[in-house]
KETI-787661 format. One record per residue (C-alpha): x, y, z; chain. Coordinates in pm, 1 decimal. Example, Ala and Ser with C-alpha at 12.3 -4.5 7.8 and 13.67 -1.06 7.14 Angstrom:
REM KETI-787661
u->1230.0, v->-450.0, w->780.0, vexvo->A
u->1367.0, v->-106.0, w->714.0, vexvo->A
REM end
This chain:
REM KETI-787661
u->-5664.7, v->5944.3, w->-2133.6, vexvo->A
u->-5400.5, v->5825.0, w->-2324.6, vexvo->A
u->-5428.4, v->5587.6, w->-2668.8, vexvo->A
u->-5221.1, v->5386.0, w->-2846.1, vexvo->A
u->-5037.9, v->5385.4, w->-3210.3, vexvo->A
u->-4950.1, v->5067.6, w->-3410.3, vexvo->A
u->-4538.3, v->5077.8, w->-3486.8, vexvo->A
u->-4433.7, v->4837.9, w->-3735.9, vexvo->A
u->-4047.3, v->4763.7, w->-3849.9, vexvo->A
u->-3921.3, v->4645.1, w->-4129.4, vexvo->A
u->-3553.9, v->4478.9, w->-4258.2, vexvo->A
u->-3279.2, v->4582.6, w->-4028.9, vexvo->A
u->-3542.2, v->4818.9, w->-3808.0, vexvo->A
u->-3721.9, v->4471.9, w->-3704.5, vexvo->A
u->-3352.1, v->4299.2, w->-3626.0, vexvo->A
u->-3248.2, v->4618.0, w->-3428.4, vexvo->A
u->-3594.4, v->4599.9, w->-3227.4, vexvo->A
u->-3659.8, v->4217.0, w->-3225.7, vexvo->A
u->-3962.4, v->4256.0, w->-3319.3, vexvo->A
u->-4184.8, v->4334.9, w->-3630.9, vexvo->A
u->-4495.1, v->4560.9, w->-3424.7, vexvo->A
u->-4552.2, v->4663.5, w->-3101.4, vexvo->A
u->-4799.4, v->4904.1, w->-2959.4, vexvo->A
u->-4667.0, v->5251.5, w->-2792.3, vexvo->A
u->-4914.6, v->5493.9, w->-2584.5, vexvo->A
u->-4905.0, v->5857.5, w->-2697.0, vexvo->A
u->-5120.4, v->6104.4, w->-2547.5, vexvo->A
u->-5487.0, v->6194.7, w->-2658.9, vexvo->A
u->-5367.4, v->6548.6, w->-2838.7, vexvo->A
u->-5118.0, v->6298.8, w->-3028.8, vexvo->A
u->-4708.2, v->6337.4, w->-3053.7, vexvo->A
u->-4477.8, v->6481.8, w->-3317.6, vexvo->A
u->-4328.9, v->6221.3, w->-3508.2, vexvo->A
u->-3947.2, v->6325.3, w->-3400.6, vexvo->A
u->-4083.6, v->6303.1, w->-3042.6, vexvo->A
u->-4216.3, v->5942.0, w->-3102.6, vexvo->A
u->-3890.0, v->5839.0, w->-3289.9, vexvo->A
u->-3706.6, v->5992.9, w->-2970.7, vexvo->A
u->-3902.5, v->5771.9, w->-2744.0, vexvo->A
u->-3875.0, v->5449.0, w->-2947.3, vexvo->A
u->-3472.5, v->5524.7, w->-2973.9, vexvo->A
u->-3487.7, v->5571.0, w->-2586.6, vexvo->A
u->-3640.4, v->5224.6, w->-2561.4, vexvo->A
u->-3416.6, v->5047.8, w->-2843.1, vexvo->A
u->-3061.5, v->5174.9, w->-2849.5, vexvo->A
u->-2954.4, v->4970.5, w->-3113.2, vexvo->A
u->-3206.8, v->5116.8, w->-3341.8, vexvo->A
u->-3038.8, v->5483.3, w->-3369.7, vexvo->A
u->-2828.8, v->5442.6, w->-3667.2, vexvo->A
u->-3098.8, v->5267.1, w->-3876.0, vexvo->A
u->-3349.9, v->5588.1, w->-3793.6, vexvo->A
u->-3119.4, v->5775.7, w->-3946.5, vexvo->A
u->-3125.8, v->5621.1, w->-4291.6, vexvo->A
u->-3505.5, v->5530.9, w->-4273.2, vexvo->A
u->-3830.4, v->5650.8, w->-4420.8, vexvo->A
u->-4155.6, v->5698.0, w->-4215.3, vexvo->A
u->-4502.9, v->5610.0, w->-4323.1, vexvo->A
u->-4782.9, v->5722.1, w->-4124.8, vexvo->A
u->-5111.8, v->5551.9, w->-4216.4, vexvo->A
u->-4995.4, v->5411.5, w->-4541.8, vexvo->A
u->-4871.2, v->5752.1, w->-4692.1, vexvo->A
u->-4484.8, v->5841.7, w->-4679.2, vexvo->A
u->-4382.1, v->6150.5, w->-4481.3, vexvo->A
u->-4108.3, v->6403.5, w->-4533.1, vexvo->A
u->-3853.8, v->6358.2, w->-4268.0, vexvo->A
u->-3969.9, v->6363.8, w->-3899.8, vexvo->A
u->-4262.9, v->6624.8, w->-3944.7, vexvo->A
u->-4604.6, v->6567.5, w->-3845.4, vexvo->A
u->-4806.3, v->6431.5, w->-3579.9, vexvo->A
u->-4879.6, v->6077.7, w->-3460.8, vexvo->A
u->-5221.6, v->6041.8, w->-3295.3, vexvo->A
u->-5405.5, v->5749.0, w->-3114.8, vexvo->A
u->-5511.3, v->5475.3, w->-3356.5, vexvo->A
u->-5248.5, v->5547.3, w->-3628.3, vexvo->A
u->-5022.1, v->5303.8, w->-3801.3, vexvo->A
u->-4637.2, v->5426.4, w->-3802.3, vexvo->A
u->-4406.2, v->5228.1, w->-4003.9, vexvo->A
u->-4027.5, v->5232.6, w->-4014.7, vexvo->A
u->-3865.1, v->5137.3, w->-4356.9, vexvo->A
u->-3494.4, v->5122.5, w->-4356.0, vexvo->A
u->-3319.0, v->5063.1, w->-4711.6, vexvo->A
u->-3374.0, v->4717.9, w->-4825.9, vexvo->A
u->-3371.1, v->4534.0, w->-5131.5, vexvo->A
u->-3598.3, v->4253.7, w->-5276.5, vexvo->A
u->-3502.1, v->3931.1, w->-5387.0, vexvo->A
REM end
């Protein structure tokens, strides 16, 4: 039985998707970060250029590139470059 992962979008990623957060179904065994990003990009094509320059965070820890696994119950965040003000 699949579970879900909470996906958070910040700055231009949020603008491309139209929401700050969504829940995606993932297999119980998990899904690679690269496959999760491919799935999100299929759902939201406008996000593609943003993903090329973004950093990714799983459960509060920055990832190196698109490596690692996402499992049900995880929180995954997409952080494009942005500046404060």
